[in-house]
C-alpha positions in Angstrom: 47.7 -2.6 -12.0 45.7 -0.7 -14.6 41.9 -0.6 -14.4 40.7 -0.4 -18.0 37.0 0.0 -17.2 37.3 2.8 -14.6 37.1 5.7 -17.1 33.8 4.4 -18.5 31.9 4.2 -15.2 30.9 8.0 -15.2 29.7 7.7 -18.8 27.6 4.6 -18.1 26.1 6.2 -15.0 25.2 9.3 -17.0 23.5 7.2 -19.7 21.5 5.2 -17.1 20.4 8.4 -15.5 19.4 9.9 -18.8 17.2 6.8 -19.6 15.5 7.0 -16.2 15.0 10.7 -16.6 13.5 10.3 -20.1 11.1 7.7 -18.8 12.5 4.8 -20.8 13.4 2.9 -17.8 11.6 2.9 -14.5 13.1 2.0 -11.1 11.6 -1.2 -9.7 9.7 0.7 -7.0 7.8 2.6 -9.6 7.0 -0.3 -11.9 3.3 -1.0 -12.2 1.9 -4.1 -10.7 -1.1 -5.8 -12.2 -3.1 -8.9 -11.2 -2.2 -10.5 -14.6 1.5 -10.7 -13.7 1.2 -11.5 -10.0 -0.1 -14.6 -8.2 -3.4 -14.3 -6.4 -1.8 -15.2 -3.1 0.1 -11.9 -3.2 -3.3 -10.1 -2.9 -4.8 -12.3 -0.2 -5.9 -10.3 2.8 -5.6 -12.5 5.9 -7.9 -10.3 8.0 -10.9 -10.5 5.6 -10.9 -6.9 4.6 -12.2 -7.8 1.1 -15.3 -9.1 2.7 -15.9 -5.9 4.7 -14.9 -3.4 2.1 -18.2 -3.4 0.1 -20.3 -3.0 3.2 -18.3 -0.2 4.8 -16.6 2.0 2.2 -18.3 5.4 1.7 -20.8 4.8 4.5 -21.2 7.0 7.5 -19.1 6.1 10.5 -22.2 5.3 12.6 -22.5 2.0 10.7 -19.4 0.8 12.5 -21.3 0.8 15.9 -23.8 -1.7 14.5 -21.3 -3.7 12.4 -20.2 -7.1 13.9 -16.5 -6.3 13.3 -14.0 -9.0 14.1 -12.4 -9.0 17.6 -9.1 -7.8 16.1 -10.0 -4.5 14.6 -9.2 -0.8 15.0 -10.9 2.3 13.8 -8.7 5.3 12.9 -10.2 8.7 12.8 -8.5 12.0 12.0 -6.1 12.8 14.8 -6.0 9.2 16.1 -2.7 8.0 17.6 -1.3 5.1 15.6 0.9 2.4 17.1 3.9 1.2 15.1 2.8 -2.4 15.2 1.6 -4.0 12.0 -0.8 -6.9 12.5 -1.9 -8.4 9.2 -4.7 -10.3 11.0 -6.2 -7.0 12.3 -8.9 -5.2 10.3 -8.2 -1.5 10.1 -11.0 0.9 9.2 -10.2 4.6 8.5 -12.7 7.4 8.8 -12.1 10.7 7.1 -12.9 14.2 8.4 -16.4 14.1 6.9 -17.3 11.1 9.0 -17.3 8.6 6.1 -15.3 5.3 6.0 -12.6 5.8 3.4 -10.4 2.8 4.0 -10.7 -0.9 4.9 -7.5 -2.9 5.0 -5.4 -5.3 7.0 -2.7 -4.0 9.3 
């Protein structure tokens, strides 16, 4: 049985790679995501990170001692050991090497 399309596959693949390389087509993983094209539910944070973010970001790490953080939280400092578990209901706060909070997210 003859396969009429087999000779064209390398050419099609080369064209597709050329378009990706030229920036005409982006793989799905690199496509930009904006709020306008995505439902709000996709951006919901079940741990309430959005509520904490304005109060904690760019503040000294000492504010964490006085903050009434939820029971399910963790604070990650440089060199902290991180478990593989992902808990979307847990508030995670990251502190950078200068002692400032640089991240507040669920996970």
